[in-house]
C-alpha positions in Angstrom: 0.0 0.0 0.0 2.8 2.4 0.9 4.6 1.7 -2.4 1.4 2.2 -4.3 0.8 5.6 -2.6 4.4 6.7 -3.4 3.8 5.8 -7.0 0.6 7.7 -7.1 2.2 10.8 -5.5 5.1 10.6 -8.0 2.7 10.4 -10.9 0.7 13.3 -9.4 3.9 15.4 -9.3 4.6 14.7 -12.9 1.1 15.5 -14.0 1.1 18.7 -11.9 4.4 19.8 -13.6 2.9 19.2 -17.0 -0.2 21.1 -16.0 1.9 24.0 -14.9 3.9 24.0 -18.1 1.0 23.9 -20.5 -1.0 26.4 -18.5 2.0 28.7 -18.5 2.3 28.4 -22.3 -1.4 29.1 -22.8 -1.6 32.1 -20.5 1.7 33.8 -21.1 2.6 32.8 -24.7 -0.7 32.4 -26.5 -2.7 35.0 -24.8 -2.8 38.8 -25.3 0.1 40.8 -24.0 -0.4 41.4 -20.3 1.7 44.5 -20.4 -0.7 46.1 -22.9 -3.6 45.1 -20.7 -2.0 46.7 -17.7 -1.1 49.9 -19.5 -4.4 50.5 -21.2 -5.5 51.5 -24.7 -3.8 55.0 -24.6 -0.4 53.7 -23.5 2.6 54.4 -25.6 4.8 51.5 -27.0 7.7 52.7 -24.9 5.6 52.4 -21.7 4.4 48.9 -22.7 8.0 47.9 -23.3 9.0 49.2 -19.9 6.2 47.2 -18.2 7.3 44.1 -20.0 10.9 44.6 -18.8 9.7 45.2 -15.3 7.6 42.0 -15.2 10.3 39.9 -16.9 8.2 39.3 -20.0 11.2 40.0 -22.3 13.1 37.1 -20.9 13.4 33.9 -23.0 10.4 31.5 -22.6 12.2 28.9 -20.5 13.8 31.5 -18.3 10.3 32.9 -17.5 8.9 29.4 -16.9 11.7 28.3 -14.5 11.4 31.6 -12.7 7.7 31.0 -12.3 8.4 27.4 -11.1 11.0 28.4 -8.6 8.7 31.1 -7.2 6.4 28.3 -6.0 9.1 27.1 -3.6 11.2 30.3 -2.9 9.0 33.2 -3.9 10.1 36.0 -6.3 10.3 39.7 -6.8 8.3 41.6 -9.4 9.7 44.8 -10.8 13.0 46.4 -9.8 14.4 49.3 -7.8 12.0 51.3 -5.7 8.9 49.7 -7.3 9.9 46.1 -6.5 7.2 43.9 -5.0 7.9 40.6 -3.3 5.6 37.6 -3.7 6.1 35.1 -0.8 6.4 31.4 -1.4 4.4 29.6 -2.6 3.9 32.2 -5.2 1.8 31.3 -8.2 1.5 34.8 -9.6 0.9 38.4 -8.8 -2.1 40.2 -10.0 -1.3 42.9 -12.6 -4.5 44.7 -11.9 -4.9 44.6 -8.1 -1.2 44.3 -7.1 -2.2 41.4 -4.9 -0.6 38.0 -4.3 -2.8 35.6 -6.4 -2.6 32.7 -3.9 -3.6 35.0 -1.1 -6.5 36.2 -3.1 -7.6 32.6 -3.7 -7.2 31.7 0.0 -9.3 34.7 1.1 -12.1 33.6 -1.2 -11.8 29.9 -0.7 -14.1 29.6 2.4 -17.0 30.7 0.3 -16.3 28.2 -2.5 -15.7 25.4 0.1 -19.0 26.2 1.8 -20.8 26.1 -1.6 -19.1 22.8 -2.6 -19.7 21.0 0.7 -23.3 22.1 1.1 -24.2 21.3 -2.5 -22.3 17.9 -2.4 -24.3 16.8 0.7 -27.6 17.7 -1.0 -26.8 16.1 -4.4 -25.2 13.0 -2.9 -28.0 12.2 -0.6 -30.8 13.0 -3.0 -29.1 11.6 -6.1 -28.0 8.3 -4.7 -31.4 7.8 -2.9 -33.4 8.5 -6.0 -31.1 6.2 -8.1 -31.4 3.3 -5.6 -35.2 3.6 -5.4 -35.4 3.8 -9.2 -33.3 0.7 -9.6 -35.4 -1.2 -7.1 -38.7 0.0 -8.7 -37.4 -0.4 -12.3 -40.0 0.2 -14.9 -42.6 1.7 -12.4 -44.0 5.2 -12.5 -41.5 6.3 -9.9 -38.6 5.1 -12.0 -39.9 6.9 -15.1 -40.8 10.1 -13.3 -37.5 10.3 -11.4 -35.4 9.7 -14.6 -37.5 12.3 -16.5 -36.8 14.8 -13.7 -33.1 13.9 -13.7 -33.0 14.5 -17.5 -34.5 17.9 -17.0 -32.0 18.7 -14.2 -29.1 17.8 -16.5 -30.5 19.8 -19.4 -31.3 23.1 -17.7 -28.4 25.5 -17.6 -27.2 26.6 -14.1 -27.8 30.3 -14.8 -31.4 29.7 -15.9 -32.2 27.7 -12.7 -30.4 30.3 -10.6 -32.4 33.2 -12.1 -35.7 31.2 -11.8 -35.0 30.5 -8.1 -34.2 34.1 -7.4 -37.4 35.3 -9.1 -39.6 32.8 -7.3 -38.0 32.6 -3.8 -36.8 36.2 -3.5 -39.0 38.4 -5.7 -42.4 36.7 -5.8 -42.7 34.6 -2.7 -40.1 36.6 -0.6 -39.2 33.4 1.3 -35.5 34.2 1.1 -33.5 37.4 1.0 -31.0 38.0 -1.8 -27.8 36.1 -0.9 -25.5 38.2 1.3 -22.7 36.3 2.9 -22.3 36.8 6.7 -20.1 34.8 9.0 -21.8 31.7 10.5 -20.9 33.0 14.0 -22.7 36.3 13.5 -26.0 34.8 12.2 -26.4 31.1 11.5 -29.8 31.8 9.9 -28.6 34.5 7.5 -25.5 32.4 6.7 -27.8 29.4 5.8 -30.2 31.6 3.8 -27.3 33.1 1.8 -26.1 29.7 0.6 -29.4 27.8 0.3 -30.1 28.9 -3.3 -26.6 28.2 -4.6 -26.7 24.8 -3.0 -30.1 24.1 -4.6 -28.9 25.2 -8.1 -25.8 23.0 -8.0 -27.6 20.1 -6.3 -30.2 19.9 -9.0 -27.7 19.4 -11.8 -25.4 17.1 -10.0 -28.1 15.0 -8.3 -29.6 14.3 -11.7 -26.3 12.9 -12.9 -25.8 10.9 -9.7 -29.3 9.5 -9.8 -29.0 8.1 -13.4 -25.5 6.7 -12.7 -26.6 5.1 -9.4 -29.6 3.5 -11.0 -27.6 2.0 -13.8 -24.9 0.7 -11.4 -27.3 -0.9 -8.9 -29.3 -2.6 -11.7 -26.0 -4.0 -13.1 -24.8 -5.1 -9.7 -28.1 -6.8 -8.8 -27.4 -9.2 -11.7 -24.0 -10.3 -10.6 -23.3 -13.9 -9.5 -22.5 -12.9 -5.9 -25.9 -11.3 -5.6 -27.6 -14.5 -6.7 -25.5 -16.3 -4.1 -26.7 -13.9 -1.4 -30.3 -14.6 -2.4 -29.7 -18.3 -2.4 -28.5 -18.0 1.2 -31.9 -16.6 2.2 -30.9 -13.0 3.0 -33.6 -10.4 3.0 -34.0 -8.0 0.1 -32.9 -5.0 2.2 -29.8 -6.7 3.4 -28.9 -7.9 -0.1 -29.4 -4.4 -1.5 -27.5 -2.4 1.2 -24.8 -4.9 2.2 -24.0 -6.4 -1.1 -25.5 -4.3 -3.9 -25.0 -0.7 -2.9 -21.4 -0.9 -1.7 -19.8 -2.0 -5.0 -22.1 0.3 -6.9 -20.7 3.3 -5.2 -17.2 3.1 -6.7 -18.0 5.1 -9.8 -20.1 7.5 -7.7 -17.0 8.1 -5.5 -14.9 8.8 -8.6 -17.4 11.3 -9.9 -17.8 12.9 -6.4 -14.1 13.4 -6.0 -13.7 15.1 -9.4 -16.9 17.2 -9.0 -16.1 18.4 -5.5 -12.5 19.2 -6.4 -13.7 21.2 -9.5 -16.1 23.2 -7.3 -13.2 24.1 -5.0 -11.8 25.9 -8.0 -14.9 28.0 -8.1 -18.5 27.6 -9.3 -18.1 30.5 -11.7 -21.6 30.9 -13.0 -23.4 30.2 -9.6 -21.1 32.5 -7.7 -21.5 35.3 -10.3 -25.3 35.1 -10.5 -25.7 35.2 -6.7 -23.0 37.7 -6.1 -20.9 35.4 -3.9 -17.3 36.4 -3.6 -15.7 33.0 -4.0 -12.9 31.7 -6.2 -15.2 31.4 -9.2 -16.2 35.1 -8.9 -12.5 35.9 -8.5 -11.8 34.2 -11.8 -14.7 35.8 -13.5 -13.5 39.3 -12.5 -10.0 38.4 -13.7 -11.3 37.3 -17.1 -13.2 40.6 -17.5 -9.9 42.6 -17.3 -7.6 39.9 -18.7 -5.7 39.5 -15.4 -3.8 36.5 -16.6 -1.9 35.6 -13.4 -5.2 35.3 -11.5 -6.8 33.2 -14.2 -3.7 31.0 -14.3 -3.6 30.7 -10.5 -7.2 29.6 -10.2 -6.6 27.1 -13.0 -3.6 25.6 -11.2 -5.4 25.4 -7.8 -8.4 23.7 -9.5 -6.0 21.2 -11.2 -4.2 20.5 -8.0 -7.5 19.8 -6.2 -8.6 17.4 -8.9 -5.3 15.5 -8.8 -5.4 15.2 -5.0 -9.1 14.1 -5.2 -8.2 11.3 -7.6 -5.5 10.0 -5.2 -8.0 10.0 -2.4 -10.6 8.2 -4.6 -8.1 5.5 -5.6 -7.4 4.8 -1.9 -11.1 4.6 -1.1 -11.7 2.0 -3.7 -10.2 -0.7 -1.5 -12.6 0.2 1.3 -15.7 0.3 -0.8 -15.2 -2.7 -3.1 -13.4 -5.8 -1.9 -13.0 -6.9 -5.5 -10.5 -4.1 -6.1 -6.9 -5.1 -5.6 -4.1 -2.7 -5.8 -0.6 -4.1 -6.6 2.0 -3.0 -4.1 5.0 -4.4 -6.0 
């Protein structure tokens, strides 16, 4: 197990280096000149060139890349002379628009994105898996057909449409909820809950629909396995067979999907956060895109990629717990 974990961590390191490299190429070599974005439309060519020199954009490509890579471990200085700005390690960039450490900007907004991700994940996991299991047990009934039709609608409807409809119904028409305004949980648990309820519902509708369909398919397939027929032959009850023998191996693809979806949301639910005005990582990226703040966009991309890689490692380790048929080689 230890050897397997070391191999996975080493592979994750290689993947992360590749992600950093290709992300750097896309944002700093194939994107518009950040110096021109900083300077504005009325800036002179001489001023743009001075900004490029100050930011090190005139250096050879690999010099820029290794400087960026080294900054993750030791930090770096932006500019020179009296205008120098130091970015502490781990430094994944410095905003050209706000003059703020990108990682610090992400960390400041991460609690909002984590709260959205955790709350939505709990809702979609419980409702999606439960609906999928019931549909599998009642295959072909009105419940099964109705639940799958609802799931198809949930997958098809865009997030922004659902968010706007919920706002109109719950905030404007019925006035059951105030417009989302984030307050600390310690100040007012009720207002904190109200602020996140609609974002949770929007994300849960889409993801629960996918999880319901996937769970239904997996449970139906598992119920036809040989070991399930053996369990029935032993005289076990239907509930015991379903929960102890059927549901557990059916959850392995669900866990895989959950790990990736949750990690992706940690990188920001861009549309949901923007529609509801929540200042999370997704809103941070949206604001950066609007002004072409490439270091911020790149930093959010790297954090999201890192979260997905770590989530995949955790999922691989959970496989052994969920499904005894899974065997990981330790040689």
